[in-house]
NUROBA-798279 format. One record per residue (C-alpha): x, y, z; residue in three letters; residue number from 1. Coordinates in steps of 0.05 Angstrom, whole numbers, plus 32768, in hexadecimal, padded with zeros to 4 digits. Each point is the difference from the previous one (the first is absolute). Layout:
<pts>
PT     u     v     w  resn  resi
PT     X     Y     Z   ALA   NUM
...
</pts>
This chain:
<pts>
PT     u     v     w  resn  resi
PT  8B17  8744  8CCF   MET     1
PT  8031  8031  8020   ARG     2
PT  7FE1  803C  801F   ALA     3
PT  8014  8048  8016   TYR     4
PT  7FFE  8013  804B   ALA     5
PT  7FC8  8030  800C   GLU     6
PT  8031  8038  8018   ALA     7
PT  8023  7FFB  7FBF   ASP     8
PT  7FBD  8008  7FDB   LEU     9
PT  7FED  803A  8025   MET    10
PT  8047  8020  7FF3   ARG    11
PT  7FF0  7FF8  7FB0   ALA    12
PT  7FBB  801D  8009   ALA    13
PT  8021  803B  8029   ALA    14
PT  8032  8007  7FC4   ALA    15
PT  7FCA  7FFA  7FC8   GLY    16
PT  7FD5  8039  801B   ILE    17
PT  8040  8031  7FF8   ARG    18
PT  7FFC  7FF7  7FB3   ALA    19
PT  7FEF  8039  7FD5   PRO    20
PT  7FBD  800C  7FDC   SER    21
PT  7FDF  8033  7FD5   LEU    22
PT  7FE7  8038  802E   LEU    23
PT  8014  7FD2  803B   ASN    24
PT  7FC0  7FDC  7FF8   THR    25
PT  801F  7FBF  801F   GLN    26
PT  7FD2  7FCF  7FD3   PRO    27
PT  801E  7FBF  8020   TRP    28
PT  7FE5  7FCA  8034   LEU    29
PT  8027  7FC9  801B   PHE    30
PT  7FEB  7FBB  8018   ARG    31
PT  8028  7FDC  802C   LEU    32
PT  7FEA  7FB0  7FFA   HIS    33
PT  8024  7FC2  800B   GLY    34
PT  8044  8020  800A   GLY    35
PT  7FFE  8022  7FC0   THR    36
PT  7FEF  804B  7FED   ILE    37
PT  7FD5  8016  7FC9   GLU    38
PT  7FFB  803E  7FE0   VAL    39
PT  7FBF  801D  7FE8   PHE    40
PT  7FE4  803D  7FD9   ALA    41
PT  7FCD  8026  8023   ASP    42
PT  7FD1  8015  7FC8   PRO    43
PT  7FD9  8033  802E   ALA    44
PT  8045  8029  8000   ARG    45
PT  8002  8003  7FB3   GLN    46
PT  7FFF  8047  7FE4   LEU    47
PT  7FD5  8010  7FC7   ALA    48
PT  803D  8014  7FD4   VAL    49
PT  8018  7FBB  800A   ASP    50
PT  7FC5  7FDC  7FD8   ARG    51
PT  802B  7FC4  7FEC   ALA    52
PT  8021  7FF8  8045   GLY    53
PT  8046  8010  7FED   TRP    54
PT  8012  802A  8036   ALA    55
PT  7FE0  7FCF  8037   VAL    56
PT  802B  7FC7  7FE1   ARG    57
PT  803C  802A  7FFF   LEU    58
PT  7FF9  8014  804A   ALA    59
PT  7FF2  7FB9  8010   CYS    60
PT  803C  7FE9  7FDD   GLY    61
PT  802B  802D  8029   ALA    62
PT  7FE0  7FE6  8042   ALA    63
PT  8015  7FBC  7FE7   VAL    64
PT  8047  8015  7FF9   TYR    65
PT  7FFF  8020  8045   ASN    66
PT  7FE2  7FBE  801E   ALA    67
PT  8038  7FD8  7FD8   ARG    68
PT  8034  8029  801C   LEU    69
PT  7FE7  7FF9  8047   ALA    70
PT  8004  7FB3  7FFD   LEU    71
PT  8040  7FFE  7FDB   ALA    72
PT  8019  8031  803B   ALA    73
PT  7FE7  7FCB  8036   ALA    74
PT  8023  7FC7  7FDC   GLY    75
PT  7FCA  7FDC  7FD8   THR    76
PT  7FF5  801F  7FB9   PRO    77
PT  7FBD  7FF4  7FE4   ALA    78
PT  7FEA  7FDC  7FC0   GLU    79
PT  7FCF  802D  7FE2   VAL    80
PT  7FC3  7FEC  7FD3   GLU    81
PT  7FE0  8038  7FDA   LEU    82
PT  7FB8  8004  7FF6   ARG    83
PT  7FFC  7FB4  8014   PRO    84
PT  7FB9  7FF6  8007   ASP    85
PT  7FCD  800F  7FC6   SER    86
PT  7FCD  7FF7  8030   ALA    87
PT  8013  8040  8028   GLU    88
PT  800D  8032  7FCF   PRO    89
PT  801C  8034  8034   ASN    90
PT  8032  7FD0  801B   LEU    91
PT  803F  801D  7FE7   ILE    92
PT  8037  7FD4  801F   ALA    93
PT  800D  7FC8  8030   ARG    94
PT  803D  7FF9  8023   LEU    95
PT  801A  7FBE  801B   THR    96
PT  8040  7FEA  8023   PRO    97
PT  803B  7FF3  7FD6   GLY    98
PT  8044  7FE3  8018   PRO    99
PT  801B  801E  803A   ALA   100
PT  8042  802B  7FF9   ARG   101
PT  801F  8039  801C   ALA   102
PT  7FEE  8044  7FE3   PRO   103
PT  802D  8028  7FD1   THR   104
PT  801E  8043  8013   TYR   105
PT  7FD8  801B  7FC8   ALA   106
PT  7FBB  7FE0  801F   GLU   107
PT  8013  801F  8042   ILE   108
PT  800D  8046  7FE1   ASP   109
PT  7FC7  8001  7FD8   LEU   110
PT  7FCD  7FE6  803A   PHE   111
PT  8022  8037  802C   ALA   112
PT  7FEC  8032  7FCC   ALA   113
PT  7FB3  7FF5  7FFF   ILE   114
PT  7FEE  802E  803A   PRO   115
PT  802D  8036  7FE4   ARG   116
PT  7FE1  8001  7FBC   ARG   117
PT  7FCC  8031  7FE9   TYR   118
PT  7FEE  802E  7FC7   SER   119
PT  8026  8042  8000   ASN   120
PT  7FDA  8030  7FD3   ARG   121
PT  8024  8040  800F   ALA   122
PT  8039  801C  7FD4   PRO   123
PT  803E  7FD8  8005   PHE   124
PT  8048  801A  8002   TRP   125
PT  8026  8006  7FC3   PRO   126
PT  8036  7FD0  8016   ASN   127
PT  8008  7FC9  7FC8   PRO   128
PT  7FF0  7FBB  800D   VAL   129
PT  8047  7FD5  7FF7   PRO   130
PT  8003  7FCE  7FC7   ALA   131
PT  8008  7FC6  8031   GLU   132
PT  7FC4  8011  8026   THR   133
PT  7FD9  8003  7FBB   ARG   134
PT  8017  7FBC  7FEF   ALA   135
PT  7FED  7FE4  8043   ARG   136
PT  7FB7  8017  7FF3   LEU   137
PT  7FFE  7FE3  7FBB   ILE   138
PT  801D  7FBE  801B   GLU   139
PT  7FCA  8000  8035   ALA   140
PT  7FC7  8005  7FCC   ALA   141
PT  8024  7FCB  7FD4   ARG   142
PT  8004  7FD1  8041   ASP   143
PT  7FB2  7FFE  8002   GLU   144
PT  7FF4  7FF4  7FB7   GLY   145
PT  7FF8  804D  7FEB   ALA   146
PT  8025  8037  7FDC   TRP   147
PT  8015  8043  8015   LEU   148
PT  800B  8034  7FCB   GLU   149
PT  8027  803B  8017   MET   150
PT  7FEF  803D  7FD9   LEU   151
PT  8042  8021  7FF2   VAL   152
PT  8007  8047  7FE1   GLY   153
PT  7FCE  8033  7FF4   MET   154
PT  7FE2  7FE6  7FC1   THR   155
PT  7FE8  7FC4  801F   ALA   156
PT  7FE8  8024  803C   LEU   157
PT  7FDF  8038  7FDD   SER   158
PT  7FDC  7FC8  7FD8   GLY   159
PT  7FE8  7FDF  803D   PHE   160
PT  7FEE  8040  8024   ALA   161
PT  7FD1  800F  7FC2   GLU   162
PT  7FDE  7FBC  8008   ILE   163
PT  7FF9  800A  804D   ALA   164
PT  7FE3  8046  7FFF   GLN   165
PT  7FD3  7FEF  7FC7   SER   166
PT  7FE8  7FC1  802E   ALA   167
PT  7FF7  8036  8039   GLU   168
PT  7FD3  8031  7FD5   ARG   169
PT  7FD2  7FC5  7FF2   VAL   170
PT  7FF8  7FE8  8048   LEU   171
PT  7FF6  8049  8015   ARG   172
PT  7FC4  8008  7FCF   ARG   173
PT  7FDF  7FC0  801F   ASP   174
PT  7FD4  8014  8034   ALA   175
PT  7FF6  7FBC  8023   GLU   176
PT  804F  7FF8  8004   TYR   177
PT  8006  8048  8024   GLN   178
PT  7FC7  7FEC  802D   SER   179
PT  8022  7FBF  8014   GLU   180
PT  8044  8024  8006   LEU   181
PT  7FE1  802F  8031   ALA   182
PT  7FDC  7FC6  8025   SER   183
PT  803F  7FE0  800A   TRP   184
PT  8029  803D  8019   THR   185
PT  7FFC  8009  804E   HIS   186
PT  8016  8025  803C   ASP   187
PT  8030  7FE6  8038   GLU   188
PT  7FE4  7FC5  8020   GLY   189
PT  7FEB  7FD8  7FC8   ALA   190
PT  8015  7FB8  7FFA   THR   191
PT  7FFB  7FFD  7FB2   ASP   192
PT  8004  802F  7FC1   GLY   193
PT  802E  803D  7FF7   ILE   194
PT  800D  8031  803E   LEU   195
PT  7FF7  8046  7FE2   ILE   196
PT  8047  800E  801D   THR   197
PT  801F  7FC9  7FD5   ALA   198
PT  7FE7  8014  7FC0   GLY   199
PT  8029  802B  7FC6   ALA   200
PT  7FFF  804C  8007   PRO   201
PT  7FD3  8020  7FCB   ALA   202
PT  8015  7FF8  7FB9   PRO   203
PT  8029  803C  7FE1   GLU   204
PT  8005  800E  7FB3   PRO   205
PT  804B  7FEF  8000   GLN   206
PT  7FF9  7FB9  801D   ASP   207
PT  8012  7FCB  7FD2   LEU   208
PT  7FD9  7FC4  801A   LEU   209
PT  7FBD  7FFF  801E   PRO   210
PT  7FF3  7FF2  804B   GLN   211
PT  7FBE  7FF7  8020   ARG   212
PT  7FF4  8039  802C   SER   213
PT  7FD4  7FF3  803D   PHE   214
PT  7FFA  804A  8018   SER   215
PT  800E  8045  7FE6   ASP   216
PT  8040  8005  802D   ARG   217
PT  8034  8025  7FD8   ARG   218
PT  8049  7FEE  7FFC   ARG   219
PT  8037  8027  8027   ALA   220
PT  802B  8030  7FD6   PRO   221
PT  8036  7FDD  7FE0   GLY   222
PT  7FE1  7FB9  8007   ARG   223
PT  7FEF  7FEF  7FB8   ASP   224
PT  8004  7FBC  7FE4   TYR   225
PT  8040  7FE5  7FE7   GLU   226
PT  800B  8018  7FB9   PRO   227
PT  8014  7FBB  7FE7   GLU   228
PT  7FE2  7FCC  8028   PRO   229
PT  8015  7FB4  8002   LEU   230
PT  7FC1  7FDF  7FE8   VAL   231
PT  7FFD  7FB1  7FF5   GLY   232
PT  7FC8  7FDB  7FDC   ILE   233
PT  7FF4  7FBC  801B   LEU   234
PT  7FDC  7FD0  7FD6   GLY   235
PT  7FF9  7FB1  7FF6   VAL   236
PT  7FF8  7FD2  7FC4   ALA   237
PT  7FAD  8001  7FFF   GLY   238
PT  7FC8  801F  801B   ASP   239
PT  7FD5  7FC7  801A   LEU   240
PT  7FED  8004  8051   PRO   241
PT  803A  7FD4  8013   THR   242
PT  8030  802C  7FD5   ASP   243
PT  7FEA  8039  8029   GLN   244
PT  8006  7FDB  8043   VAL   245
PT  804C  7FF0  7FE7   VAL   246
PT  8007  804B  7FF3   ALA   247
PT  7FEB  8010  8047   GLY   248
PT  8035  7FD6  801C   GLN   249
PT  8033  801F  7FD8   ALA   250
PT  7FE8  804A  800D   VAL   251
PT  8009  7FED  8049   GLN   252
PT  8046  7FE1  7FFB   LYS   253
PT  8015  803D  7FD6   VAL   254
PT  7FE4  8033  8033   LEU   255
PT  801F  7FDA  803C   LEU   256
PT  8042  7FFE  7FDE   THR   257
PT  7FF8  8047  7FF4   ALA   258
PT  7FF5  800C  8046   THR   259
PT  8037  7FD8  8017   ASP   260
PT  802F  8027  7FD5   ALA   261
PT  7FE8  8042  8023   GLY   262
PT  7FD5  8016  7FC3   LEU   263
PT  7FBB  8024  8007   ALA   264
PT  7FC9  7FE3  7FCE   THR   265
PT  7FC0  800F  7FE7   SER   266
PT  7FD1  7FE3  7FCC   MET   267
PT  7FDF  8020  7FC2   LEU   268
PT  7FC3  7FD8  7FEB   SER   269
PT  7FDC  802D  7FD6   GLN   270
PT  801C  7FE4  7FBF   PRO   271
PT  7FE9  7FBB  800E   ILE   272
PT  7FBC  8013  801D   GLU   273
PT  7FED  8022  7FB8   VAL   274
PT  8002  7FC7  7FD1   PRO   275
PT  8011  802D  7FC3   ALA   276
PT  8038  801D  8026   ALA   277
PT  8019  7FB9  8013   ARG   278
PT  8000  7FE9  7FBD   ASP   279
PT  8026  803D  7FEA   GLN   280
PT  8031  7FF2  8035   LEU   281
PT  800A  7FBE  7FEF   ARG   282
PT  800D  8011  7FB5   ARG   283
PT  8030  8038  8013   SER   284
PT  802D  7FCB  802B   LEU   285
PT  800A  7FDB  7FBF   GLY   286
PT  8008  7FBB  8029   ARG   287
PT  7FD5  7FC1  800B   ALA   288
PT  7FD4  7FFC  8036   GLY   289
PT  7FCC  802D  8025   VAL   290
PT  8011  803C  802C   PRO   291
PT  7FDE  7FFB  8046   GLN   292
PT  801C  803D  8029   LEU   293
PT  802C  803B  7FFB   ALA   294
PT  8030  800A  803A   LEU   295
PT  8023  8040  8014   ARG   296
PT  8043  7FFB  8021   PHE   297
PT  802C  8031  8027   GLY   298
PT  801A  801D  8044   TYR   299
PT  7FCF  802C  8029   GLY   300
PT  7FF0  8014  8046   ARG   301
PT  7FE6  7FC8  802A   PRO   302
PT  7FB8  7FFA  800A   GLY   303
PT  7FD3  7FCD  8024   HIS   304
PT  7FDB  7FBF  7FE9   PRO   305
PT  7FB8  8001  7FEE   ALA   306
PT  7FCF  7FE8  8038   PRO   307
PT  7FE7  7FBA  7FFC   ARG   308
PT  7FC0  7FD9  801E   ARG   309
PT  800F  7FD4  8039   ASP   310
PT  800E  7FB7  7FED   ILE   311
PT  7FC4  7FE7  8021   ALA   312
PT  7FD7  8028  7FCB   GLU   313
PT  8023  7FDB  7FC6   VAL   314
PT  7FFC  7FB7  8019   LEU   315
PT  7FCC  7FD0  7FE5   LEU   316
PT  7FE6  7FC7  802A   PRO   317
PT  801E  7FBC  7FF1   PRO   318
PT  7FDF  7FCD  7FD2   LYS   319
PT  7FC7  7FD8  8027   PRO   320
</pts>
């Protein structure tokens, strides 16, 4: 059996921890064993609002995609088995060496984008995203077995905004959710969660879309959110645990493609977190499949990637 070198596995795990996750909970673990890398869900970091584990599996899927990119960029793409062992329900994926080949230019570019990708919750500039860039994002989702529905025109945007704002109101009335949100909001120096300085400014009545606010910080004059944001809904054919891992990989490829194209991005998960809102969103799209996440694209001021735990904290011991 072929095996990855230890250095390549560590590089893959280091890339994996740069994936996005709901409230930056980083709900993943990695096991380097026998020349392979395995990605595990960490149930201790599953949020109460994520009762079914959807957000954990989405995040772990994104981590799998980053690990895949790292291995491909090193010259040996991985063969990926999703949820390969029923005896280990938290095992999300196992990556083993495939045939060696030179990395493609696209793989090199997307791998280079990993450390530059972050969620930008601030207002974007009104500059439109070119059609060719939108097409790249749609193709990135399709490459990973997902679809990305771009909401074009104010009718579609207003319908989505109504669903998203309704979901936000439901979550704001949930005391457990609000307590958990506060517990994952941190000052500078934390290695997980959302830094207060990275949150969206306090909401204003004119805002079209809900943004999670982690402080009462007011926005500067003239810094309203874009009046016609570019929003894409990413979905996959089903909603089984494996489908959600697939969706996570697609989300990450879309986000890295956006980063490589110079776009800022943020994620809107409120309509997915509230089951009634998610069903309403699914019906409003009028297409087969299940929405897994909403993504906002645009151009904005540079920010900083969210903090991450040290890689030593997320490594499991090898099998005995």
